[in-house]
C-alpha positions as protocol buffer text, in pm:
chain_id: "A"
residue {
  index: 1
  type: MET
  ca { x: -3725 y: 2445 z: -152 }
}
residue {
  index: 2
  type: ILE
  ca { x: -3541 y: 2129 z: -58 }
}
residue {
  index: 3
  type: VAL
  ca { x: -3306 y: 2179 z: 237 }
}
residue {
  index: 4
  type: ASN
  ca { x: -3038 y: 1973 z: 415 }
}
residue {
  index: 5
  type: ILE
  ca { x: -2926 y: 1814 z: 91 }
}
residue {
  index: 6
  type: PRO
  ca { x: -2653 y: 1557 z: 168 }
}
residue {
  index: 7
  type: THR
  ca { x: -2305 y: 1581 z: 22 }
}
residue {
  index: 8
  type: SER
  ca { x: -2080 y: 1302 z: -92 }
}
residue {
  index: 9
  type: GLY
  ca { x: -1830 y: 1398 z: 178 }
}
residue {
  index: 10
  type: SER
  ca { x: -2082 y: 1389 z: 462 }
}
residue {
  index: 11
  type: LEU
  ca { x: -2210 y: 1046 z: 355 }
}
residue {
  index: 12
  type: ASP
  ca { x: -1855 y: 912 z: 323 }
}
residue {
  index: 13
  type: ASP
  ca { x: -1765 y: 1043 z: 669 }
}
residue {
  index: 14
  type: VAL
  ca { x: -2047 y: 846 z: 831 }
}
residue {
  index: 15
  type: ALA
  ca { x: -1971 y: 540 z: 618 }
}
residue {
  index: 16
  type: LEU
  ca { x: -1606 y: 545 z: 726 }
}
residue {
  index: 17
  type: ARG
  ca { x: -1699 y: 602 z: 1089 }
}
residue {
  index: 18
  type: LEU
  ca { x: -1917 y: 289 z: 1076 }
}
residue {
  index: 19
  type: TYR
  ca { x: -1648 y: 98 z: 885 }
}
residue {
  index: 20
  type: PHE
  ca { x: -1382 y: 164 z: 1147 }
}
residue {
  index: 21
  type: SER
  ca { x: -1628 y: 102 z: 1431 }
}
residue {
  index: 22
  type: ALA
  ca { x: -1676 y: -248 z: 1289 }
}
residue {
  index: 23
  type: TRP
  ca { x: -1300 y: -288 z: 1242 }
}
residue {
  index: 24
  type: SER
  ca { x: -1218 y: -178 z: 1596 }
}
residue {
  index: 25
  type: SER
  ca { x: -1480 y: -412 z: 1743 }
}
residue {
  index: 26
  type: LEU
  ca { x: -1333 y: -709 z: 1555 }
}
residue {
  index: 27
  type: ILE
  ca { x: -974 y: -633 z: 1656 }
}
residue {
  index: 28
  type: ASN
  ca { x: -1074 y: -582 z: 2021 }
}
residue {
  index: 29
  type: MET
  ca { x: -1269 y: -907 z: 2012 }
}
residue {
  index: 30
  type: MET
  ca { x: -960 y: -1101 z: 1910 }
}
residue {
  index: 31
  type: ASP
  ca { x: -735 y: -905 z: 2147 }
}
residue {
  index: 32
  type: ASP
  ca { x: -957 y: -987 z: 2446 }
}
residue {
  index: 33
  type: PHE
  ca { x: -914 y: -1361 z: 2391 }
}
residue {
  index: 34
  type: GLU
  ca { x: -539 y: -1327 z: 2343 }
}
residue {
  index: 35
  type: LEU
  ca { x: -503 y: -1119 z: 2660 }
}
residue {
  index: 36
  type: ALA
  ca { x: -699 y: -1374 z: 2862 }
}
residue {
  index: 37
  type: TYR
  ca { x: -523 y: -1689 z: 2739 }
}
residue {
  index: 38
  type: GLU
  ca { x: -196 y: -1548 z: 2599 }
}
residue {
  index: 39
  type: VAL
  ca { x: -247 y: -1741 z: 2275 }
}
residue {
  index: 40
  type: GLU
  ca { x: -358 y: -1621 z: 1933 }
}
residue {
  index: 41
  type: PHE
  ca { x: -728 y: -1626 z: 1853 }
}
residue {
  index: 42
  type: ASP
  ca { x: -719 y: -1847 z: 1546 }
}
residue {
  index: 43
  type: PRO
  ca { x: -968 y: -2136 z: 1529 }
}
residue {
  index: 44
  type: ALA
  ca { x: -729 y: -2316 z: 1293 }
}
residue {
  index: 45
  type: GLU
  ca { x: -457 y: -2337 z: 1561 }
}
residue {
  index: 46
  type: ASP
  ca { x: -403 y: -2680 z: 1717 }
}
residue {
  index: 47
  type: ASP
  ca { x: -235 y: -2592 z: 2046 }
}
residue {
  index: 48
  type: GLY
  ca { x: -467 y: -2730 z: 2311 }
}
residue {
  index: 49
  type: TRP
  ca { x: -696 y: -2426 z: 2328 }
}
residue {
  index: 50
  type: ALA
  ca { x: -950 y: -2537 z: 2067 }
}
residue {
  index: 51
  type: GLU
  ca { x: -1234 y: -2581 z: 2318 }
}
residue {
  index: 52
  type: GLU
  ca { x: -1182 y: -2233 z: 2462 }
}
residue {
  index: 53
  type: ARG
  ca { x: -1172 y: -2078 z: 2115 }
}
residue {
  index: 54
  type: LEU
  ca { x: -1495 y: -2247 z: 2012 }
}
residue {
  index: 55
  type: GLY
  ca { x: -1666 y: -2144 z: 2334 }
}
residue {
  index: 56
  type: TYR
  ca { x: -1551 y: -1785 z: 2297 }
}
residue {
  index: 57
  type: LEU
  ca { x: -1653 y: -1776 z: 1931 }
}
residue {
  index: 58
  type: GLU
  ca { x: -2002 y: -1893 z: 2025 }
}
residue {
  index: 59
  type: ALA
  ca { x: -2027 y: -1617 z: 2287 }
}
residue {
  index: 60
  type: CYS
  ca { x: -1922 y: -1363 z: 2022 }
}
residue {
  index: 61
  type: GLN
  ca { x: -2198 y: -1451 z: 1775 }
}
residue {
  index: 62
  type: PRO
  ca { x: -2454 y: -1185 z: 1882 }
}
residue {
  index: 63
  type: GLU
  ca { x: -2188 y: -914 z: 1862 }
}
residue {
  index: 64
  type: LEU
  ca { x: -2059 y: -1047 z: 1529 }
}
residue {
  index: 65
  type: GLN
  ca { x: -2412 y: -1029 z: 1389 }
}
residue {
  index: 66
  type: SER
  ca { x: -2435 y: -666 z: 1500 }
}
residue {
  index: 67
  type: ILE
  ca { x: -2100 y: -595 z: 1334 }
}
residue {
  index: 68
  type: CYS
  ca { x: -2231 y: -752 z: 1012 }
}
residue {
  index: 69
  type: ALA
  ca { x: -2524 y: -507 z: 1020 }
}
residue {
  index: 70
  type: ILE
  ca { x: -2287 y: -215 z: 1076 }
}
residue {
  index: 71
  type: ILE
  ca { x: -2074 y: -323 z: 778 }
}
residue {
  index: 72
  type: GLN
  ca { x: -2382 y: -328 z: 556 }
}
residue {
  index: 73
  type: GLN
  ca { x: -2490 y: 17 z: 672 }
}
residue {
  index: 74
  type: SER
  ca { x: -2140 y: 145 z: 596 }
}
residue {
  index: 75
  type: ASN
  ca { x: -2155 y: -12 z: 249 }
}
residue {
  index: 76
  type: GLU
  ca { x: -2489 y: 149 z: 169 }
}
residue {
  index: 77
  type: LEU
  ca { x: -2379 y: 496 z: 273 }
}
residue {
  index: 78
  type: ALA
  ca { x: -2051 y: 464 z: 81 }
}
residue {
  index: 79
  type: LEU
  ca { x: -2240 y: 369 z: -236 }
}
residue {
  index: 80
  type: LYS
  ca { x: -2486 y: 655 z: -182 }
}
residue {
  index: 81
  type: ALA
  ca { x: -2185 y: 886 z: -150 }
}
residue {
  index: 82
  type: LYS
  ca { x: -2067 y: 774 z: -494 }
}
residue {
  index: 83
  type: VAL
  ca { x: -2407 y: 849 z: -648 }
}
residue {
  index: 84
  type: CYS
  ca { x: -2431 y: 1176 z: -455 }
}
residue {
  index: 85
  type: LYS
  ca { x: -2098 y: 1288 z: -600 }
}
residue {
  index: 86
  type: VAL
  ca { x: -2266 y: 1291 z: -942 }
}
residue {
  index: 87
  type: SER
  ca { x: -2583 y: 1454 z: -806 }
}
residue {
  index: 88
  type: PRO
  ca { x: -2762 y: 1413 z: -471 }
}
residue {
  index: 89
  type: PHE
  ca { x: -3096 y: 1418 z: -651 }
}
residue {
  index: 90
  type: LEU
  ca { x: -3008 y: 1091 z: -825 }
}
residue {
  index: 91
  type: LEU
  ca { x: -3061 y: 929 z: -484 }
}
residue {
  index: 92
  type: LEU
  ca { x: -3432 y: 1005 z: -530 }
}
residue {
  index: 93
  type: LEU
  ca { x: -3470 y: 793 z: -844 }
}
residue {
  index: 94
  type: LYS
  ca { x: -3775 y: 562 z: -824 }
}
residue {
  index: 95
  type: SER
  ca { x: -3895 y: 750 z: -514 }
}
residue {
  index: 96
  type: ASP
  ca { x: -4208 y: 914 z: -665 }
}
residue {
  index: 97
  type: PRO
  ca { x: -4192 y: 1212 z: -427 }
}
residue {
  index: 98
  type: LYS
  ca { x: -4514 y: 1385 z: -321 }
}
residue {
  index: 99
  type: PHE
  ca { x: -4505 y: 1765 z: -312 }
}
residue {
  index: 100
  type: SER
  ca { x: -4735 y: 1992 z: -116 }
}
residue {
  index: 101
  type: LYS
  ca { x: -4916 y: 2293 z: -258 }
}
residue {
  index: 102
  type: ASN
  ca { x: -4831 y: 2484 z: 57 }
}
residue {
  index: 103
  type: ARG
  ca { x: -4518 y: 2695 z: 59 }
}
residue {
  index: 104
  type: GLY
  ca { x: -4235 y: 2585 z: 282 }
}
residue {
  index: 105
  type: ASP
  ca { x: -3906 y: 2401 z: 293 }
}
residue {
  index: 106
  type: ILE
  ca { x: -3888 y: 2025 z: 247 }
}
residue {
  index: 107
  type: ASP
  ca { x: -3612 y: 1835 z: 423 }
}
residue {
  index: 108
  type: PHE
  ca { x: -3424 y: 1598 z: 193 }
}
residue {
  index: 109
  type: SER
  ca { x: -3452 y: 1326 z: 460 }
}
residue {
  index: 110
  type: GLU
  ca { x: -3831 y: 1318 z: 408 }
}
residue {
  index: 111
  type: PHE
  ca { x: -3783 y: 1166 z: 64 }
}
residue {
  index: 112
  type: ARG
  ca { x: -3729 y: 797 z: 8 }
}
residue {
  index: 113
  type: THR
  ca { x: -3384 y: 732 z: -137 }
}
residue {
  index: 114
  type: LEU
  ca { x: -3261 y: 441 z: -348 }
}
residue {
  index: 115
  type: ASP
  ca { x: -3314 y: 98 z: -194 }
}
residue {
  index: 116
  type: ALA
  ca { x: -3007 y: -96 z: -85 }
}
residue {
  index: 117
  type: VAL
  ca { x: -3066 y: -363 z: -349 }
}
residue {
  index: 118
  type: ASP
  ca { x: -3052 y: -99 z: -627 }
}
residue {
  index: 119
  type: LEU
  ca { x: -2737 y: 81 z: -515 }
}
residue {
  index: 120
  type: PRO
  ca { x: -2473 y: -132 z: -696 }
}
residue {
  index: 121
  type: SER
  ca { x: -2653 y: -102 z: -1031 }
}
residue {
  index: 122
  type: ALA
  ca { x: -2704 y: 271 z: -971 }
}
residue {
  index: 123
  type: VAL
  ca { x: -2330 y: 318 z: -911 }
}
residue {
  index: 124
  type: ASN
  ca { x: -2241 y: 116 z: -1220 }
}
residue {
  index: 125
  type: SER
  ca { x: -2487 y: 313 z: -1433 }
}
residue {
  index: 126
  type: LEU
  ca { x: -2421 y: 663 z: -1303 }
}
residue {
  index: 127
  type: CYS
  ca { x: -2062 y: 674 z: -1180 }
}
residue {
  index: 128
  type: GLN
  ca { x: -1736 y: 678 z: -1373 }
}
residue {
  index: 129
  type: THR
  ca { x: -1573 y: 389 z: -1187 }
}
residue {
  index: 130
  type: PRO
  ca { x: -1782 y: 68 z: -1175 }
}
residue {
  index: 131
  type: LEU
  ca { x: -1790 y: -175 z: -887 }
}
residue {
  index: 132
  type: SER
  ca { x: -1619 y: -511 z: -936 }
}
residue {
  index: 133
  type: ASP
  ca { x: -1825 y: -829 z: -963 }
}
residue {
  index: 134
  type: LYS
  ca { x: -1658 y: -956 z: -647 }
}
residue {
  index: 135
  type: PHE
  ca { x: -1760 y: -646 z: -453 }
}
residue {
  index: 136
  type: ILE
  ca { x: -2121 y: -678 z: -567 }
}
residue {
  index: 137
  type: GLN
  ca { x: -2124 y: -1045 z: -462 }
}
residue {
  index: 138
  type: THR
  ca { x: -1981 y: -956 z: -120 }
}
residue {
  index: 139
  type: TYR
  ca { x: -2221 y: -663 z: -83 }
}
residue {
  index: 140
  type: ASN
  ca { x: -2523 y: -881 z: -163 }
}
residue {
  index: 141
  type: LEU
  ca { x: -2406 y: -1150 z: 80 }
}
residue {
  index: 142
  type: ILE
  ca { x: -2369 y: -903 z: 366 }
}
residue {
  index: 143
  type: ARG
  ca { x: -2699 y: -735 z: 273 }
}
residue {
  index: 144
  type: SER
  ca { x: -2881 y: -1069 z: 279 }
}
residue {
  index: 145
  type: LEU
  ca { x: -2733 y: -1160 z: 617 }
}
residue {
  index: 146
  type: ARG
  ca { x: -2817 y: -815 z: 757 }
}
residue {
  index: 147
  type: ASN
  ca { x: -3178 y: -850 z: 640 }
}
residue {
  index: 148
  type: THR
  ca { x: -3208 y: -1188 z: 810 }
}
residue {
  index: 149
  type: ILE
  ca { x: -3064 y: -1046 z: 1133 }
}
residue {
  index: 150
  type: ALA
  ca { x: -3285 y: -736 z: 1118 }
}
residue {
  index: 151
  type: HIS
  ca { x: -3612 y: -914 z: 1038 }
}
residue {
  index: 152
  type: LEU
  ca { x: -3569 y: -1242 z: 1226 }
}
residue {
  index: 153
  type: GLY
  ca { x: -3345 y: -1131 z: 1512 }
}
residue {
  index: 154
  type: GLY
  ca { x: -3051 y: -1347 z: 1412 }
}
residue {
  index: 155
  type: SER
  ca { x: -2886 y: -1567 z: 1153 }
}
residue {
  index: 156
  type: SER
  ca { x: -2796 y: -1936 z: 1152 }
}
residue {
  index: 157
  type: LYS
  ca { x: -2459 y: -1850 z: 996 }
}
residue {
  index: 158
  type: LYS
  ca { x: -2160 y: -1882 z: 1227 }
}
residue {
  index: 159
  type: PHE
  ca { x: -1953 y: -1569 z: 1186 }
}
residue {
  index: 160
  type: GLU
  ca { x: -1579 y: -1555 z: 1245 }
}
residue {
  index: 161
  type: PRO
  ca { x: -1391 y: -1230 z: 1319 }
}
residue {
  index: 162
  type: LYS
  ca { x: -1117 y: -1303 z: 1067 }
}
residue {
  index: 163
  type: GLU
  ca { x: -1374 y: -1359 z: 792 }
}
residue {
  index: 164
  type: LEU
  ca { x: -1531 y: -1018 z: 852 }
}
residue {
  index: 165
  type: VAL
  ca { x: -1186 y: -856 z: 874 }
}
residue {
  index: 166
  type: GLY
  ca { x: -1109 y: -1003 z: 533 }
}
residue {
  index: 167
  type: ILE
  ca { x: -1430 y: -855 z: 391 }
}
residue {
  index: 168
  type: LEU
  ca { x: -1348 y: -513 z: 534 }
}
residue {
  index: 169
  type: ALA
  ca { x: -992 y: -530 z: 398 }
}
residue {
  index: 170
  type: PHE
  ca { x: -1124 y: -612 z: 51 }
}
residue {
  index: 171
  type: GLN
  ca { x: -1398 y: -348 z: 54 }
}
residue {
  index: 172
  type: TYR
  ca { x: -1190 y: -47 z: 157 }
}
residue {
  index: 173
  type: PRO
  ca { x: -1002 y: 10 z: -172 }
}
residue {
  index: 174
  type: GLU
  ca { x: -1321 y: -68 z: -365 }
}
residue {
  index: 175
  type: LEU
  ca { x: -1513 y: 205 z: -184 }
}
residue {
  index: 176
  type: TRP
  ca { x: -1236 y: 457 z: -112 }
}
residue {
  index: 177
  type: LYS
  ca { x: -956 y: 385 z: -358 }
}
residue {
  index: 178
  type: ASP
  ca { x: -800 y: 733 z: -330 }
}
residue {
  index: 179
  type: ARG
  ca { x: -770 y: 729 z: 50 }
}
residue {
  index: 180
  type: LEU
  ca { x: -506 y: 585 z: 286 }
}
residue {
  index: 181
  type: TRP
  ca { x: -634 y: 318 z: 523 }
}
residue {
  index: 182
  type: LEU
  ca { x: -398 y: 377 z: 816 }
}
residue {
  index: 183
  type: LYS
  ca { x: -432 y: 754 z: 791 }
}
residue {
  index: 184
  type: ASP
  ca { x: -810 y: 715 z: 795 }
}
residue {
  index: 185
  type: ARG
  ca { x: -785 y: 474 z: 1089 }
}
residue {
  index: 186
  type: VAL
  ca { x: -620 y: 748 z: 1298 }
}
residue {
  index: 187
  type: GLU
  ca { x: -859 y: 1017 z: 1171 }
}
residue {
  index: 188
  type: PHE
  ca { x: -1168 y: 820 z: 1268 }
}
residue {
  index: 189
  type: ALA
  ca { x: -1018 y: 708 z: 1599 }
}
residue {
  index: 190
  type: SER
  ca { x: -1024 y: 1078 z: 1679 }
}
residue {
  index: 191
  type: GLN
  ca { x: -1402 y: 1084 z: 1626 }
}
residue {
  index: 192
  type: THR
  ca { x: -1504 y: 819 z: 1880 }
}
residue {
  index: 193
  type: ARG
  ca { x: -1628 y: 873 z: 2235 }
}
residue {
  index: 194
  type: THR
  ca { x: -1277 y: 799 z: 2368 }
}
residue {
  index: 195
  type: SER
  ca { x: -1147 y: 1096 z: 2170 }
}
residue {
  index: 196
  type: TYR
  ca { x: -1279 y: 1307 z: 2458 }
}
residue {
  index: 197
  type: PHE
  ca { x: -971 y: 1186 z: 2650 }
}
residue {
  index: 198
  type: HIS
  ca { x: -719 y: 1252 z: 2370 }
}
residue {
  index: 199
  type: ASP
  ca { x: -499 y: 1518 z: 2526 }
}
residue {
  index: 200
  type: TYR
  ca { x: -174 y: 1379 z: 2373 }
}
residue {
  index: 201
  type: LYS
  ca { x: -33 y: 1360 z: 2725 }
}
residue {
  index: 202
  type: TYR
  ca { x: -208 y: 1049 z: 2850 }
}
residue {
  index: 203
  type: SER
  ca { x: -397 y: 937 z: 2540 }
}
residue {
  index: 204
  type: SER
  ca { x: -412 y: 998 z: 2166 }
}
residue {
  index: 205
  type: PRO
  ca { x: -572 y: 844 z: 1855 }
}
residue {
  index: 206
  type: HIS
  ca { x: -225 y: 744 z: 1738 }
}
residue {
  index: 207
  type: MET
  ca { x: -174 y: 553 z: 2064 }
}
residue {
  index: 208
  type: GLU
  ca { x: -501 y: 364 z: 2019 }
}
residue {
  index: 209
  type: VAL
  ca { x: -417 y: 264 z: 1663 }
}
residue {
  index: 210
  type: MET
  ca { x: -59 y: 164 z: 1754 }
}
residue {
  index: 211
  type: HIS
  ca { x: -197 y: -62 z: 2028 }
}
residue {
  index: 212
  type: GLU
  ca { x: -415 y: -251 z: 1780 }
}
residue {
  index: 213
  type: LEU
  ca { x: -154 y: -252 z: 1502 }
}
residue {
  index: 214
  type: PRO
  ca { x: 12 y: -585 z: 1601 }
}
residue {
  index: 215
  type: THR
  ca { x: -323 y: -768 z: 1578 }
}
residue {
  index: 216
  type: THR
  ca { x: -410 y: -586 z: 1256 }
}
residue {
  index: 217
  type: VAL
  ca { x: -84 y: -696 z: 1092 }
}
residue {
  index: 218
  type: ALA
  ca { x: -112 y: -1051 z: 1229 }
}
residue {
  index: 219
  type: VAL
  ca { x: -469 y: -1109 z: 1113 }
}
residue {
  index: 220
  type: LEU
  ca { x: -419 y: -979 z: 759 }
}
residue {
  index: 221
  type: GLY
  ca { x: -302 y: -1226 z: 499 }
}
residue {
  index: 222
  type: LYS
  ca { x: -34 y: -1130 z: 248 }
}
residue {
  index: 223
  type: ALA
  ca { x: -285 y: -1036 z: -22 }
}
residue {
  index: 224
  type: GLU
  ca { x: -506 y: -845 z: 224 }
}
residue {
  index: 225
  type: PHE
  ca { x: -207 y: -650 z: 357 }
}
residue {
  index: 226
  type: LYS
  ca { x: -99 y: -561 z: 3 }
}
residue {
  index: 227
  type: THR
  ca { x: -456 y: -456 z: -81 }
}
residue {
  index: 228
  type: LEU
  ca { x: -483 y: -222 z: 218 }
}
residue {
  index: 229
  type: PHE
  ca { x: -134 y: -76 z: 230 }
}
residue {
  index: 230
  type: GLY
  ca { x: 4 y: -113 z: -121 }
}
residue {
  index: 231
  type: GLU
  ca { x: 321 y: -280 z: 7 }
}
residue {
  index: 232
  type: ALA
  ca { x: 420 y: -643 z: 58 }
}
residue {
  index: 233
  type: LYS
  ca { x: 367 y: -771 z: 411 }
}
residue {
  index: 234
  type: SER
  ca { x: 721 y: -910 z: 407 }
}
residue {
  index: 235
  type: LYS
  ca { x: 879 y: -574 z: 320 }
}
residue {
  index: 236
  type: ARG
  ca { x: 1081 y: -428 z: 606 }
}
residue {
  index: 237
  type: ARG
  ca { x: 907 y: -154 z: 799 }
}
residue {
  index: 238
  type: TYR
  ca { x: 1057 y: 134 z: 995 }
}
residue {
  index: 239
  type: LEU
  ca { x: 955 y: 370 z: 1272 }
}
residue {
  index: 240
  type: CYS
  ca { x: 801 y: 702 z: 1178 }
}
residue {
  index: 241
  type: HIS
  ca { x: 927 y: 933 z: 1452 }
}
residue {
  index: 242
  type: HIS
  ca { x: 643 y: 1177 z: 1389 }
}
residue {
  index: 243
  type: CYS
  ca { x: 375 y: 911 z: 1451 }
}
residue {
  index: 244
  type: ILE
  ca { x: 562 y: 749 z: 1740 }
}
residue {
  index: 245
  type: ASP
  ca { x: 591 y: 1088 z: 1906 }
}
residue {
  index: 246
  type: ALA
  ca { x: 212 y: 1137 z: 1871 }
}
residue {
  index: 247
  type: ALA
  ca { x: 144 y: 785 z: 2004 }
}
residue {
  index: 248
  type: ASN
  ca { x: 398 y: 767 z: 2286 }
}
residue {
  index: 249
  type: THR
  ca { x: 188 y: 918 z: 2563 }
}
residue {
  index: 250
  type: ARG
  ca { x: 275 y: 879 z: 2929 }
}
residue {
  index: 251
  type: TYR
  ca { x: 111 y: 538 z: 2973 }
}
residue {
  index: 252
  type: ALA
  ca { x: 131 y: 416 z: 2613 }
}
residue {
  index: 253
  type: ASP
  ca { x: 394 y: 146 z: 2683 }
}
residue {
  index: 254
  type: LEU
  ca { x: 450 y: 96 z: 2311 }
}
residue {
  index: 255
  type: ASP
  ca { x: 624 y: -207 z: 2165 }
}
residue {
  index: 256
  type: LEU
  ca { x: 834 y: -20 z: 1909 }
}
residue {
  index: 257
  type: ASP
  ca { x: 903 y: -332 z: 1704 }
}
residue {
  index: 258
  type: ALA
  ca { x: 528 y: -362 z: 1644 }
}
residue {
  index: 259
  type: CYS
  ca { x: 474 y: 8 z: 1569 }
}
residue {
  index: 260
  type: LYS
  ca { x: 664 y: 42 z: 1243 }
}
residue {
  index: 261
  type: THR
  ca { x: 452 y: 218 z: 982 }
}
residue {
  index: 262
  type: ALA
  ca { x: 706 y: 345 z: 727 }
}
residue {
  index: 263
  type: HIS
  ca { x: 881 y: 188 z: 427 }
}
residue {
  index: 264
  type: LEU
  ca { x: 1210 y: 282 z: 266 }
}
residue {
  index: 265
  type: ASP
  ca { x: 1161 y: 444 z: -74 }
}
residue {
  index: 266
  type: LYS
  ca { x: 1322 y: 287 z: -379 }
}
residue {
  index: 267
  type: ASP
  ca { x: 1609 y: 534 z: -390 }
}
residue {
  index: 268
  type: GLY
  ca { x: 1698 y: 458 z: -27 }
}
residue {
  index: 269
  type: LYS
  ca { x: 1715 y: 829 z: 54 }
}
residue {
  index: 270
  type: SER
  ca { x: 1381 y: 869 z: 231 }
}
residue {
  index: 271
  type: ILE
  ca { x: 1107 y: 678 z: 410 }
}
residue {
  index: 272
  type: HIS
  ca { x: 734 y: 712 z: 355 }
}
residue {
  index: 273
  type: CYS
  ca { x: 486 y: 660 z: 638 }
}
residue {
  index: 274
  type: LEU
  ca { x: 154 y: 486 z: 577 }
}
residue {
  index: 275
  type: MET
  ca { x: -1 y: 647 z: 886 }
}
residue {
  index: 276
  type: CYS
  ca { x: 72 y: 1018 z: 839 }
}
residue {
  index: 277
  type: ASN
  ca { x: 154 y: 1002 z: 465 }
}
residue {
  index: 278
  type: GLY
  ca { x: 474 y: 1191 z: 536 }
}
residue {
  index: 279
  type: THR
  ca { x: 803 y: 1145 z: 351 }
}
residue {
  index: 280
  type: PHE
  ca { x: 1121 y: 1199 z: 553 }
}
residue {
  index: 281
  type: PRO
  ca { x: 1489 y: 1211 z: 446 }
}
residue {
  index: 282
  type: VAL
  ca { x: 1722 y: 945 z: 583 }
}
residue {
  index: 283
  type: VAL
  ca { x: 2094 y: 871 z: 594 }
}
residue {
  index: 284
  type: ARG
  ca { x: 2222 y: 517 z: 539 }
}
residue {
  index: 285
  type: LYS
  ca { x: 2468 y: 441 z: 816 }
}
residue {
  index: 286
  type: SER
  ca { x: 2487 y: 193 z: 1102 }
}
residue {
  index: 287
  type: CYS
  ca { x: 2303 y: 270 z: 1422 }
}
residue {
  index: 288
  type: GLU
  ca { x: 2540 y: 327 z: 1715 }
}
residue {
  index: 289
  type: ALA
  ca { x: 2305 y: 181 z: 1976 }
}
residue {
  index: 290
  type: GLY
  ca { x: 2427 y: -149 z: 2113 }
}
residue {
  index: 291
  type: GLY
  ca { x: 2246 y: -449 z: 1967 }
}
residue {
  index: 292
  type: CYS
  ca { x: 2069 y: -256 z: 1691 }
}
residue {
  index: 293
  type: LYS
  ca { x: 2147 y: -368 z: 1337 }
}
residue {
  index: 294
  type: GLY
  ca { x: 1959 y: -78 z: 1178 }
}
residue {
  index: 295
  type: ASP
  ca { x: 2120 y: 136 z: 911 }
}
residue {
  index: 296
  type: VAL
  ca { x: 1843 y: 388 z: 840 }
}
residue {
  index: 297
  type: ILE
  ca { x: 1897 y: 708 z: 1038 }
}
residue {
  index: 298
  type: SER
  ca { x: 1686 y: 1021 z: 1027 }
}
residue {
  index: 299
  type: GLY
  ca { x: 1828 y: 1292 z: 804 }
}
residue {
  index: 300
  type: ASP
  ca { x: 1575 y: 1544 z: 930 }
}
residue {
  index: 301
  type: GLU
  ca { x: 1764 y: 1832 z: 1086 }
}
residue {
  index: 302
  type: GLY
  ca { x: 1448 y: 1961 z: 1253 }
}
residue {
  index: 303
  type: LEU
  ca { x: 1260 y: 1765 z: 1520 }
}
residue {
  index: 304
  type: TYR
  ca { x: 1428 y: 1424 z: 1486 }
}
residue {
  index: 305
  type: PRO
  ca { x: 1793 y: 1464 z: 1384 }
}
residue {
  index: 306
  type: GLU
  ca { x: 2014 y: 1155 z: 1387 }
}
residue {
  index: 307
  type: LYS
  ca { x: 1748 y: 919 z: 1520 }
}
residue {
  index: 308
  type: CYS
  ca { x: 1738 y: 551 z: 1423 }
}
residue {
  index: 309
  type: HIS
  ca { x: 1428 y: 439 z: 1233 }
}
residue {
  index: 310
  type: THR
  ca { x: 1480 y: 81 z: 1351 }
}
residue {
  index: 311
  type: CYS
  ca { x: 1519 y: 112 z: 1729 }
}
residue {
  index: 312
  type: GLY
  ca { x: 1427 y: 477 z: 1782 }
}
residue {
  index: 313
  type: GLN
  ca { x: 1754 y: 561 z: 1958 }
}
residue {
  index: 314
  type: ASP
  ca { x: 1899 y: 910 z: 1927 }
}
residue {
  index: 315
  type: GLN
  ca { x: 2253 y: 868 z: 1793 }
}
residue {
  index: 316
  type: GLY
  ca { x: 2392 y: 1137 z: 2022 }
}
residue {
  index: 317
  type: ASP
  ca { x: 2255 y: 952 z: 2326 }
}
residue {
  index: 318
  type: ALA
  ca { x: 2394 y: 624 z: 2192 }
}
residue {
  index: 319
  type: GLN
  ca { x: 2742 y: 775 z: 2163 }
}
residue {
  index: 320
  type: ASP
  ca { x: 2722 y: 919 z: 2513 }
}
residue {
  index: 321
  type: GLY
  ca { x: 2620 y: 581 z: 2646 }
}
């Protein structure tokens, strides 16, 4: 019999792990330049650092090519997951498997599965939700570049981090439309090698994601932000006390203004967090902390009573001060 048959979930897990590995590498790449020169890494900027940006971008090319290959591998596995959800044996179409007369188990991995070039048409033929023309064009572009890199050791194309970030931002809702990007970002940060150190005292996956959040927000255009998060980039964001508590480890040194992951619901009576997917009651009244103009206060009588969602100040402490 055939053993170790893949599941849609297992394929998606690996695809997402690769996706966020590529994302993290791109964000860290831009952060490293900004930490060194204290200016944004944007080749379009005209602030006297153009030569340094170009030099750094050239040094990044080998790593950017590797990231391109990782993105393609993620794409392939995500598309295989879609086919596998219908039936894993559909992945063996066109494989012409050879069977032995001898009794014994056959591992699924011994069979040849659908080629990368055939995956988009397989999804559109076999799955309920088709891929968009734009996704197929992007997929084929990345696949072609990956093949050049894999077979010739490199590509003449000059990659830019922001370009690849834009591709990843576009692809996520195409591949995983029923999932939440920021929630997944935390989930898969907890599956990296650094997760070994996540004790929630000195380090946590929430802390890692909060540290990269300012660059993530800055690098995403308005349309890309809306695509990933379902909210306008200009819409006011608030602190989620649950996520801040998980991120605020001993040495986190969080910039709270840059760590706001929640939006006020339409009725103004609750906030919804894009990171934990939680909805929390709020009270509309002015914050009593000096200098804070916030008017969204936690209505949760449990862990975070009377705490400002703008500055994070406990209202009881503010009154005492």
